[in-house]
C-alpha positions in Angstrom: 85.1 33.5 61.5 86.2 35.3 58.4 84.1 35.8 55.3 85.5 32.7 53.5 84.6 30.5 56.5 81.1 32.1 56.7 80.7 31.5 52.9 81.7 27.8 53.3 79.3 27.4 56.3 76.3 28.8 54.3 73.6 26.6 52.9 73.0 26.4 49.1 70.0 28.7 49.2 72.0 31.4 51.1 74.9 31.0 48.7 72.5 31.4 45.8 71.1 34.6 47.2 74.7 35.9 47.7 75.6 35.1 44.1 72.4 37.0 42.9 73.5 40.0 44.9 77.0 39.9 43.4 75.5 39.7 39.9 73.3 42.7 40.7 76.3 44.6 41.9 78.2 43.9 38.7 75.3 45.0 36.6 75.0 48.2 38.6 78.6 49.2 38.2 78.6 48.1 34.6 75.6 50.3 33.7 77.0 53.2 35.7 80.4 53.1 34.1 79.0 52.8 30.6 76.5 55.7 31.2 79.0 58.0 32.8 81.4 57.5 29.9 78.6 58.1 27.4 77.4 61.2 29.1 81.0 62.6 29.4 81.5 62.1 25.7 78.1 63.6 24.9 78.9 66.7 26.9 82.4 67.1 25.4 81.3 66.6 21.8 78.2 68.9 22.2 80.4 71.7 23.5 82.5 71.4 20.3 79.6 70.9 18.0 77.3 73.8 19.0 79.5 76.7 17.9 80.4 75.0 14.7 76.9 74.3 13.5 75.8 77.7 14.7 78.4 79.3 12.5 77.3 77.3 9.4 73.7 78.1 9.9 74.4 81.8 10.5 76.3 81.9 7.1 73.5 80.0 5.4 75.5 76.8 4.7 72.8 74.2 5.3 74.6 71.3 3.7 77.7 72.0 5.7 75.6 72.1 8.9 74.1 68.7 8.0 77.5 67.2 7.2 79.0 68.2 10.5 75.8 67.1 12.4 76.1 63.6 10.8 79.9 63.4 11.4 81.2 60.4 13.4 83.1 62.9 15.5 79.8 63.9 17.1 78.1 60.5 17.3 77.7 60.8 21.1 76.4 64.4 20.9 72.7 64.6 21.9 72.5 68.1 20.3 73.8 66.8 17.0 71.1 64.1 16.8 68.3 66.6 17.4 69.6 69.3 15.2 70.3 66.8 12.4 66.7 65.7 12.3 65.4 69.2 11.9 68.0 70.1 9.2 67.3 67.0 7.2 63.6 67.5 7.4 63.9 71.0 6.2 66.2 70.0 3.4 63.9 67.2 2.3 60.9 69.6 2.1 62.9 72.1 0.1 64.3 69.6 -2.4 61.1 67.7 -2.8 59.4 70.8 -4.0 56.5 70.5 -1.6 54.0 73.3 -1.6 53.7 73.6 2.1 52.9 77.0 3.6 55.4 78.7 5.9 53.5 77.6 9.0 53.2 74.0 7.8 56.8 73.8 6.9 57.9 75.1 10.3 55.4 72.7 12.0 56.8 69.8 10.0 60.3 70.6 11.1 59.2 71.0 14.7 57.6 67.6 14.7 60.8 66.0 13.3 62.8 67.7 16.0 60.4 66.5 18.7 60.6 62.9 17.5 64.4 63.1 17.5 64.4 64.6 21.0 62.1 61.8 22.3 64.3 59.1 20.8 67.5 60.7 22.0 66.1 61.1 25.6 65.0 57.5 25.6 68.5 56.4 24.4 70.1 58.5 27.2 67.9 56.6 29.8 69.2 53.2 28.5 70.0 51.0 31.5 69.3 53.7 34.1 66.0 52.1 35.2 67.9 49.0 36.2 69.8 51.0 38.7 66.6 52.0 40.4 65.4 48.4 40.4 68.6 47.2 41.9 68.7 50.0 44.5 65.1 49.2 45.6 65.3 45.4 45.6 68.8 44.6 46.8 68.1 45.2 50.5 65.1 42.9 50.3 67.1 40.2 48.6 69.7 40.5 51.3 67.0 40.3 53.9 65.7 37.1 52.3 69.1 35.6 52.7 69.2 36.6 56.3 65.8 35.0 57.0 66.9 31.8 55.3 70.2 31.8 57.3 68.4 32.3 60.6 65.9 29.5 59.8 68.9 27.2 59.0 70.6 28.2 62.2 67.5 27.4 64.3 67.0 24.1 62.5 70.6 23.2 63.4 69.9 24.1 67.1 66.7 21.9 67.0 68.6 19.0 65.5 71.5 19.1 68.0 69.3 20.0 71.0 71.9 22.6 72.1 70.8 26.1 72.9 72.3 29.3 74.3 73.9 32.3 72.8 77.1 30.5 71.7 75.1 28.0 69.6 73.0 30.7 67.9 75.4 33.6 67.4 77.6 32.0 64.7 74.6 31.2 62.6 73.0 34.6 63.0 76.3 36.4 62.2 76.5 34.4 58.9 72.9 35.3 58.1 73.4 39.0 58.7 76.2 39.0 56.1 73.5 38.7 53.5 71.7 41.9 54.8 75.0 43.8 54.8 75.8 42.6 51.3 72.3 43.7 50.1 73.0 47.2 51.5 76.4 47.4 49.9 74.8 46.6 46.6 71.9 49.0 47.0 73.6 52.1 48.2 75.9 52.7 45.2 73.1 51.8 42.8 70.9 54.6 44.3 73.8 57.1 44.2 74.5 56.3 40.5 70.8 56.5 39.7 70.3 59.9 41.2 73.5 61.2 39.6 72.6 59.9 36.1 69.0 61.1 36.4 70.3 64.6 37.1 72.5 64.5 34.0 69.7 63.3 31.8 67.5 66.2 33.0 70.3 68.6 32.1 70.7 67.1 28.7 66.9 67.3 28.1 67.0 71.0 28.9 69.9 71.5 26.4 67.9 69.6 23.7 64.8 71.7 24.4 66.8 74.9 24.1 68.5 73.8 20.9 65.2 72.7 19.4 63.7 76.1 20.1 66.6 78.0 18.7 66.6 75.8 15.5 62.8 76.4 15.0 63.3 80.1 15.5 66.1 80.0 12.9 63.7 78.3 10.3 61.0 80.8 11.1 63.3 83.7 10.3 64.6 81.9 7.2 61.2 81.3 5.8 59.9 84.8 6.7 
């Protein structure tokens, strides 16, 4: 029997489980493709952004650094989001005429950068948790389909009164397709999850380094 014949021979519950697995697979690939594209753009734009903003800050052009950080050309850059928060907070404190001490000013900027880093890290994780969920549950969903299929096969044997390997093998083979489908869904989801988690950790390290460098810049500037 081919897959089409097996599908047609399945009961409604087994077909429903198969449809669920197909939907889980579509979600998994959709999330993975979207995140891979977003991460690739973030890495590309951040590589272009970092030397430009560093040049503006080195030359003391704060407004130019803010302008380039808020540019649409770097909307995917995780570094731009973090640096922009610190620059805007520093500019606000300067223009508002606040009487903060040097230590308080740097601490205020540091907190703004930390908030931006947390929000950016959370945005980078968007949808990734669903890959872990799919990778962990898809084999069990497939196993449920197998169990349902085997139950249906034995019910058919009991109804017809015929036994033997020939009567059982067709029904069991149909049921095992569900387990195979569950594994086919789970394995890529786990691969994608591990890969994307590694990229997120790399981006977090980059944001931490940039945050530290920006705070050091403001410490020197206010000295």
